[in-house]
N, C-alpha and C positions, 0 to 999 in steps of 0.2 A: 456911407457915413465915418467913412475912415482917413486919417489924416494922411497924405502922400504927397510926395514932390517936395519944395521947399514953400510951396503955397500954402497960406495956413488955411484955406478953405476947405471944407468938407468935400471929401471922393464920396458921389454918389453912383451906385453899379445901376445900371438898365438890367432887366430882370432878361434872362436869357442872351446876355450881349457878352462874347469871349473874344478875345483873340490869340489866334494860335499861334505861337510864337518858337522858331529855332533857330539856333546859332551853330555856327562851324568855327572852328577853335585852331589852334596851333596843339592844342594837346586838353587835359582834363581838367586842372589846377587855373582858377583865376586868378591868385595871387601871383604866377608863376607866367602862365600861357597865355595868348595873344585872342584876341575877338579877330576874324577873317571876313566871317559875312552874317548876317541875320536875315532872315524872313519872316512876314507875318500876312495871314490873312486872316479878316472879321470873320465869327459866328453869327450871325443873327435868328435866335429859335433855333428853328431846322434847317438853317442855309447859310452856305458858304457864300460869301461875298465876295466874291474875285477881283470885282472893279475897285477893291478897297486891299487888294492883296500889293506887298511892296518887299523889294529886295534890294540889298546894300551889300558893297564889298567897304571894307574900311581901309580907309588911307595909311600908310604907317606900317601895315603889318608886315612881317617879316615871317613870311609861307614856310620857308624852308622843305623838311620831309612830309609836314603834314597836307601838301598840295597831292601827294599819292592818295590820298582820304577824300577831301572835299573836291579836288579838283580845281581849287582857285589858285592861279601861280602869282607869283611875283609881278610879271607882267602884267596880270588882271589887276593887281592891286595898283600899281603905277598909272593904268589906264582908266579903272573903273570907281576906284578909290575915292571915297568921302571923307570930309571930315567927322571925325566922331560926333562935336557938337550938331553937326546937322543931323544925324541919325540917331542922336538921342531925341533931339527936337520931335523929328516925325514918329519917332515909334512913340512920345508922348502923346503926341496929335492921337495916334491910331488906338492906343491905349486908353485914353479917356473914357470912363464910363465903364469899361470892360475886365472880366475878371481876365486871367492871364493863362492862357491853356497850351499845354506843353505835355511831350512825351520824354520822362526822365528831367521831372522840371526843375530840379537841384543845378543843372548845367545852365539853362536859360536865366534862373534868377541869381545864380551864383556871376554868372558874366555880366549882366544887364547890372546888378549891383557894381561891380568893378568898373563899367562904363561910367555911372554916376561919379563914383569915386574919383576916376581921370578926369573926366569932364569940368564935375564941377564940386569937387572935393566935399562931398556931400553925402550921406548915406540914404540910399533908396529905404522908404521905407513901406514894405508892401505886406500886410496882414496874411498868414496863412490862408484864411478862407478867401482870400482873392485870388488862389492857385487852385486849377485842375490839372492833374497829373493820371494822362491816360496811363502809365506806366502802372503809377498805383491801383488804380482803379482796375484793371485787367489781372495785377498779383495778387486782389483782395477776391475778385472773383473765381479765379482759380483756385485759391485756398477754401474758400466755401464751397467749391464744387471739390473738393478732396483732392484736386491736383495740384503738387507744390512745385512750382516753375525751379526750374533748372537752369543754369550759363545760357543760353542764347533765346530762349523762351519766351522773354518779356522783348525782346527787342524788337523795334515798330514795325520790320517787314514781315517778321514772324506772326507778330498779332494780328496783322492785317490779314495774312494769309488765313488763318485762323476763322476770319469774318468774313471770305470769299470777297476782300478788295481787292481791287488791280494793282499789280506789282508796279513799281516804281523803281527809279535808279536812288540808290539813299546816298545823303549825304551834300546834297544841294539843299539849303536852309528853305526858300522858298517850298520847295517839292515837300519836303520832308514836314513843312508847316501847314502845306494843303494834306497832308496825309495821315498828319494829326487830327487836322477838323475832319475829316472822312471818320478817322478811326473812332474820335467821339460821337460822333451821330449815332455810329454803327451801335457803341456802348450803350447809348441813350435810348435807341430803338430797342435794345433786348431788355432792358429794365424795364422801360414801360411796357412791353408784351408779357413780362412776369411776373406784372401787377393783377 
């Protein structure tokens, strides 16, 4: 029941419906850096819906040295790049009725907000309660256990390792979105087991 997007109607969230999202960028600051790729996968209750998974490379991105991190090259951008307005419309369709799920969500929310500004010249109004951050969930869990995370302790791959989840290559937006979704389900299972 929260206003979102430019439409005036109310936004209703389906219970247990999430969209795990990951972005790859040319840097860490939305005001200075560019979106290179985005990937997402729906989570419905305890099920990751791979049939709804999507991956996009952004047309017009100047990749530069960031290709050494995410593997998307300038050639990929010229061959696979989609217009940012097309990507935003696809994201909105996938996100409808869902909460955003991400690992260190300020990256995703910051760059998606920039996408809204760039494409539509409007602010993305996403209430904080519509964001689930597996980074923050794990940090709070570690602190409750008397273990205070340092350095790499909260990186997605390191956290997944602690939950005995499979090892994936990092820094592909779709793979990282799926990895985040799996981690979320593991965290939820642990929470339910402790009840």
